[in-house]
N, C-alpha and C positions, 0 to 999 in steps of 0.2 A: 572649833560651830561643832555641834550637834549636826551630821545631815541624813535625812531621808531620803530614802533612793526610792521612785514610783518606778517599777520597770512594765509595765502592761504594751505587749505586743498587738492583744484589742485595746485602747486605751478606755480608761473608763469616761462619760461623757463628762462634759464643758464643766456644769454644774457641783460634778462630784470634783475635781479636779481644783476648783476653785475653792470650795471645803474646806479639802483638804490643805489647800498649801494655808488657808488663813489658819486652821488647828496646829498648823508646823510650825509656821511662823510667829505667832504669839503666844508657841512657847517659845522661841526662842532660835530656834532650828532653821537649817536651811533644808528645801525641797529641792532634789533633781529632778528630772524627768524621761525616760527613754522609754519614747511611744514610737509602735510601728516596727520594732527592729525585725531584720530578715534573718540576722550572722548572731549566733548563740556569744560570739565573741563580743559582741558589742555589749551584752549582759555582762560577762567577766571584766571589761575594764569599767564599766561604769561601777558596777558595786565594789572595785578595789578600794576606793575610801569611804564608803558607806558605814554610817554607823546603825542604820534601817535600814529594812526590804518592805516595800509591800507588793505584791502580786497577785493578779487574778487566777487566770490559766498557766501563765508563765509558767517553768520548771525549774526550783531551787534545788540543783542535782546540788551532787558530791564538788565536782568542778564549782558551779558558781560560788556555794559554799566556802568552798576554798580559799576562792579569788576575793571575799571577801575578811579580809583581815582584820576588821576592825568589826564586823559585824555583833551585833549585841542581841536583836530581836528579827525574825522573818515574821509576817505576817498575811495569813492568806484572806483578802475580800472573797471570803463564801464559806460555805458552810466545811466541801471536802478538803483536804489536806493533803491526798496520795501525791498530790505534785513537788511536795516536798521530802526530803530526805532529811527524815530525821534522826536514822543513826549519826548521821553525819554531826548534823546540827549539834546533838547531844553532846558528841566526842567533842564538840569545838564550843562547849559553854554554849549554844545558843539557844535562845529562847524562842520556841516556834510556834505561832497562836494561828487561831480559824477566827471568822465573825459570825456566831450560830446564830440562826434568828432572823439575820438584816433581809435572808432573800426568801425565808420561809414561805412567804405570803405570795410571793410569785411563783413560788414552783409547786404550793398547793393548787392556785387557781388554773395551772397549767395540768394540773393530774386531774381536775376536776373537768376541765374540757376536754381530755383527751378520752375520759368514760362518756362523756358526751356523745362525743362523735364517733368512738368505736358504735356504742348503742344504737346511734345514728344512720349507719349503714355509710358511716364517713360521708355524708351529708350527698351521695349521691343521686338519692334520689330512692331507693329501694323501701321497703320496708324495715322500720327498724323496731327496738324495744322500749320502753322506760326504765329510768333509774330507781320511782318510790317503789317500796317492798324490799326493792333487790338487797342484797348483803355484801355490803364492804369489808373487806379484810385489809388493816394495816400491818402490815411486815418492819415491824419497828413506831416506835411513840414518840418521836422528839419532837421537834417545833414542828415540821412543817407536816407529819401526820397529825397533827393536835389541829393545825389549822383545815387538813382537808376533811378532819372528820365532824366540822363546824361550817363547814360548806357542804357537804352530802347530808349532814343532818337537814337541812335547809329542801335537799330534795326528797326527802322522806324516805332516806334508806337506813337499814338496820348495821349498827358498827362495830365489829370485832377487831381483837388487838393482841396480837404476841408481842412481847418483849420482856425479855427474862433478865435486862438490868435496871427495869424500874416498877416500883413496887406496886402492886396488884390497886389497891386503895388508889394510888393516884392516877390510875387510870380509870378506872369503876368512876370516882369521882364526875367525870367530864362524861356520864352517861354512854360510856363504852364497855362493850361486854369483854371481858379476857379468857382468850382457849387458853387450856394448858402447853400444848407442844403447839409445832408449823404443821403437823399433818393432821389437824383440827382443824388448825384456819383456813387450809388449803381445798380440808374435805366440806366444810359449810357455806365457803362464800365463791359468790358469782364472778366477784371485779377482787384482784389482790392487788393493792400498791405496793412496790415495794421502795423503802428508806433505810437502806442496809450500808452498810461501808464497803468499797471494795479491800480485804486484807485475807492474808491466806487462811481463815476462818472462812470464811464468804465468799470468795470466789470459786463460781461456777457450781454451789450449793442450792442455787433455782435449778433443780433438776426435774427428770422424768418422774420419778418418784412424788413430789411436792404438782408438778403439772396434770400429770395425769389425774388425781384425784379431784380435781377441779368439777362442780357440777356442769350439767350443759350450758353452754354458751359461756364458759369458762372466760375469762379475758385476764390479763396480766397488765398493767400500767407501769413500767419502769424509768424515773426522772431521777435515780440513782446513778449506777454502775453498770456499763455494760458486761464489767467481768464476771459480776456476780450471776449471768447468766449462764447456763450451760448449753450452747448453743447448737451441738450437736444432738441435744434431747429436744432444743425448739424444734430443731428443724423436723424432729420425729415425730412430736405430738402434734405439729402443724399438718403434718402429712397423716398421723391417723387420726384428728378429728375434727371433721368438716365443722364444728362449733368453735373450734379454739382459737382465741383471737390476742395477740402480743403487739400494745404498742409502748413505742420509748423516745424521749427524745434525744439518745445519745445510738445511731447504728450500730447493729456487732456489726460482727466483721463478717457474718455471715450472711451480710444485706440483701449481696444480689441473688444470691439463694433461695431468699425469701420472699421476692418482688411477684411471682407466680401465686403467692398466695394474697394479692392485694386488697381483696376484700375483707381481711381475716390478718393485715399486719401494715405495721404503719409507723416510721420511722421519722423524725422530722431532719432535715438538712442538715441541723449544726445542732450543739450543746443550746438547748431554750427555757431551763427551768430560771435560771435568773434574770435572761434577757426583758428586762425592764426596765425602765428609766428610773423609776421610785429604788430599786433593787440594787440599780448601780451605785445610785447615791448612796443608800443607806449604807452598804457595806463600805465601800471608800471610806465614807466619815467614821464609822465605828474601826478600820482600822490604825485610823489615824489616832484614834484617839486614845486607843487601847498603847499604841506605841506611844506618846505622851506620857500615860498613867504610867506605864512600865518603866520609862527611863528617870520621870521623875520621883514617884514612890511606890518603885521597885512590887507593880501591881500584876499578878499573873493569873488572875483567874480565868484566862481564855487558854493556857497554853496548853499543848497539843503532845509534848515530850515529856511527860512528866518521869 
């Protein structure tokens, strides 16, 4: 019997697990759960006889993939997939997928809330500013920034975007202004929301050159990955510009060094983007459905290691 393993050091909500079980068992497969594990060896043992693997922030490392002798597919329940060793998966002929769009509204709402939080002096009683009439720059235009744009329109913001991988017409049809390059995005917008993955081209790409170009009150919102920020440059710009602000839902490695800028820097205690009950359920069910569709029908729509 085909076996689907859900390995989650931080478990799905009960509603998500129940939904996953229903999808998997209705397909005639067996569901196995590995939850709240603390020893990596537990995952190595559990994956040994699994045909499919669902993970959240858990790492599908080379060792994990090699231990899964029967693995055919790994699905990361969420948008990012840098916790899967794609090279090893490809080498072993294993399909790797994510579940794009399932967490998007949750992340977009968080980014919007972060803008309000910083604009209103972190709700500490000081005089703040309004978002209406301000310019918001979207660094990439995937699922999350599209939803953030919709929210920002409600605030009365003027919205710009840069994404060289999406046709300009697909962006302008949403009422978004397209800029020609990153420098124009950062020079134009008081607020820039980051939505790029962490890879060899993007790591440390948000640097002094870009940040220093932002207008007075420049604020960066990072609900993407900490690795895309050049932290030395972040420290430099916060030191030089008393108006510059940075907020993220994942603490940079230099977090302790930035605490002295408490009025202009904030990081949530842990990754918060997808932490809603709705996103938790949506991503889990999507992962289960994608596995069933792949095994039964060969559907590779969301494959990320092509």
